[in-house]
MARBA-304874 format. One line per 8 residues: number of its first residue (from 1); their letters; for each residue x, y, z of N, C-alpha, C. Coordinates in nm, 3 decimals. Layout:
! MARBA-304874
NUM) a) X:Y:Z:X:Y:Z:X:Y:Z | ... .
This chain:
! MARBA-304874
1) xxxxxxxx) 13.698:12.740:18.676:13.662:12.694:18.544:13.514:12.665:18.537 | 13.467:12.574:18.617:13.328:12.535:18.613:13.296:12.458:18.487 | 13.173:12.423:18.474:13.128:12.342:18.362:12.981:12.373:18.340 | 12.941:12.385:18.215:12.800:12.412:18.187:12.747:12.301:18.098 | 12.639:12.240:18.144:12.571:12.141:18.063:12.487:12.212:17.958 | 12.471:12.150:17.843:12.382:12.206:17.741:12.240:12.212:17.796 | 12.160:12.302:17.741:12.022:12.319:17.787:11.940:12.192:17.768 | 11.977:12.109:17.673:11.901:11.987:17.646:11.948:11.869:17.730 .
9) xxxxxxxx) 12.031:11.896:17.830:12.083:11.791:17.918:12.029:11.812:18.058 | 11.976:11.706:18.116:11.927:11.714:18.253:11.992:11.604:18.337 | 11.992:11.625:18.467:12.050:11.527:18.559:11.951:11.495:18.669 | 11.962:11.374:18.720:11.880:11.330:18.831:11.965:11.243:18.922 | 11.962:11.274:19.051:12.034:11.191:19.147:11.953:11.065:19.176 | 12.025:10.954:19.188:11.964:10.828:19.228:12.043:10.774:19.346 | 11.999:10.664:19.402:12.075:10.606:19.513:12.208:10.547:19.466 | 12.226:10.532:19.335:12.348:10.473:19.279:12.443:10.576:19.220 .
17) xxxxxxxx) 12.402:10.700:19.213:12.486:10.804:19.154:12.401:10.909:19.085 | 12.439:10.942:18.964:12.373:11.048:18.891:12.340:10.999:18.750 | 12.218:11.025:18.706:12.178:10.993:18.569:12.180:11.122:18.490 | 12.243:11.117:18.374:12.252:11.232:18.284:12.175:11.196:18.158 | 12.078:11.279:18.121:11.991:11.254:18.007:12.010:11.360:17.900 | 12.037:11.316:17.778:12.037:11.405:17.662:11.895:11.401:17.606 | 11.819:11.504:17.632:11.677:11.506:17.595:11.655:11.509:17.445 | 11.754:11.552:17.368:11.740:11.553:17.222:11.744:11.412:17.165 .
25) xxxxxxxx) 11.834:11.331:17.218:11.855:11.197:17.161:11.789:11.087:17.242 | 11.756:11.115:17.366:11.702:11.012:17.454:11.809:10.923:17.517 | 11.935:10.950:17.485:12.045:10.873:17.545:12.068:10.919:17.688 | 12.105:10.823:17.772:12.136:10.858:17.910:12.258:10.783:17.958 | 12.320:10.837:18.061:12.440:10.781:18.121:12.418:10.770:18.270 | 12.455:10.659:18.326:12.452:10.639:18.471:12.592:10.661:18.524 | 12.611:10.768:18.599:12.741:10.797:18.657:12.748:10.741:18.798 | 12.865:10.695:18.836:12.885:10.648:18.974:12.866:10.766:19.068 .
33) xxxxxxxx) 12.857:10.736:19.196:12.840:10.844:19.293:12.961:10.938:19.293 | 13.081:10.884:19.270:13.200:10.971:19.267:13.199:11.060:19.142 | 13.164:11.005:19.028:13.155:11.085:18.905:13.042:11.187:18.918 | 12.933:11.148:18.981:12.823:11.241:19.004:12.865:11.357:19.092 | 12.946:11.328:19.194:12.998:11.433:19.281:13.082:11.532:19.200 | 13.166:11.480:19.115:13.252:11.565:19.032:13.168:11.652:18.940 | 13.074:11.591:18.869:12.990:11.666:18.776:12.910:11.774:18.850 | 12.851:11.738:18.961:12.773:11.835:19.038:12.860:11.950:19.088 .
41) xxxxxxxx) 12.979:11.917:19.134:13.071:12.019:19.184:13.111:12.116:19.073 | 13.149:12.062:18.958:13.189:12.147:18.846:13.071:12.227:18.792 | 12.953:12.168:18.789:12.834:12.237:18.737:12.793:12.355:18.826 | 12.834:12.350:18.952:12.807:12.463:19.043:12.907:12.576:19.026 | 13.004:12.557:18.933:13.100:12.662:18.905:13.236:12.641:18.967 | 13.256:12.529:19.034:13.385:12.502:19.097:13.491:12.470:18.992 | 13.614:12.488:19.031:13.728:12.456:18.944:13.759:12.306:18.952 | 13.843:12.261:18.862:13.888:12.122:18.866:13.961:12.095:18.997 .
49) xxxxxxxx) 14.042:12.190:19.043:14.111:12.172:19.171:14.012:12.153:19.285 | 13.904:12.228:19.283:13.802:12.213:19.387:13.732:12.079:19.376 | 13.712:12.032:19.254:13.651:11.899:19.234:13.745:11.789:19.283 | 13.874:11.806:19.260:13.973:11.710:19.311:13.963:11.703:19.464 | 13.957:11.819:19.528:13.946:11.824:19.674:13.818:11.757:19.721 | 13.707:11.785:19.655:13.580:11.722:19.693:13.589:11.570:19.683 | 13.652:11.524:19.577:13.665:11.379:19.554:13.757:11.314:19.658 | 13.871:11.376:19.684:13.965:11.316:19.780:13.914:11.328:19.924 .
57) xxxxxxxx) 13.832:11.429:19.952:13.774:11.442:20.086:13.670:11.333:20.113 | 13.596:11.295:20.010:13.487:11.201:20.030:13.527:11.055:20.007 | 13.622:11.031:19.918:13.659:10.895:19.881:13.807:10.869:19.909 | 13.839:10.744:19.925:13.977:10.703:19.952:14.053:10.696:19.820 | 14.090:10.813:19.768:14.162:10.823:19.642:14.265:10.935:19.655 | 14.383:10.912:19.598:14.485:11.017:19.608:14.462:11.124:19.501 | 14.528:11.235:19.518:14.505:11.351:19.431:14.537:11.322:19.285 | 14.646:11.252:19.258:14.684:11.223:19.119:14.578:11.137:19.051 .
65) xxxxxxxx) 14.529:11.036:19.120:14.426:10.949:19.063:14.296:11.027:19.043 | 14.259:11.110:19.140:14.138:11.190:19.128:14.145:11.281:19.006 | 14.259:11.344:18.987:14.277:11.435:18.873:14.266:11.360:18.740 | 14.327:11.242:18.731:14.318:11.161:18.609:14.173:11.120:18.582 | 14.105:11.077:18.688:13.965:11.036:18.672:13.876:11.152:18.628 | 13.900:11.269:18.683:13.822:11.387:18.644:13.850:11.423:18.499 | 13.976:11.420:18.459:14.010:11.448:18.319:13.941:11.351:18.225 | 13.941:11.223:18.261:13.874:11.121:18.179:13.724:11.147:18.170 .
73) xxxxxxxx) 13.663:11.182:18.283:13.519:11.214:18.284:13.490:11.333:18.194 | 13.571:11.437:18.203:13.548:11.557:18.121:13.561:11.527:17.972 | 13.658:11.447:17.935:13.672:11.407:17.794:13.548:11.332:17.749 | 13.498:11.242:17.831:13.378:11.164:17.796:13.255:11.254:17.782 | 13.237:11.346:17.875:13.122:11.437:17.869:13.128:11.524:17.744 | 13.247:11.572:17.712:13.262:11.656:17.593:13.239:11.576:17.466 | 13.294:11.458:17.459:13.278:11.378:17.336:13.133:11.333:17.318 | 13.057:11.322:17.425:12.915:11.287:17.415:12.830:11.409:17.384 .
81) xxxxx) 12.890:11.528:17.381:12.816:11.650:17.349:12.726:11.698:17.459 | 12.762:11.668:17.583:12.677:11.703:17.696:12.711:11.838:17.760 | 12.834:11.883:17.739:12.877:12.008:17.802:12.915:12.111:17.698 | 12.900:12.237:17.739:12.938:12.348:17.652:13.087:12.368:17.664 | 13.149:12.407:17.558:13.294:12.431:17.560:13.327:12.567:17.613 .
């Protein structure tokens, strides 16, 4: 599946996770390191299943919880207008 950010969206890694900036509006979001891992994984073209694996491999979270968290993150990114459909 993968995920594509709009051209007006940029990301920067920090020691606390990932910052996502909407350059049109100046709004930004601070994502946790786990959410940043998911976004980075999907933005590289990986599927949701691959993002689930990346999350469960790195963090102490079961597959069902990882999948729910990823779904929630994707809904938030879409509703904020940060990703292309």
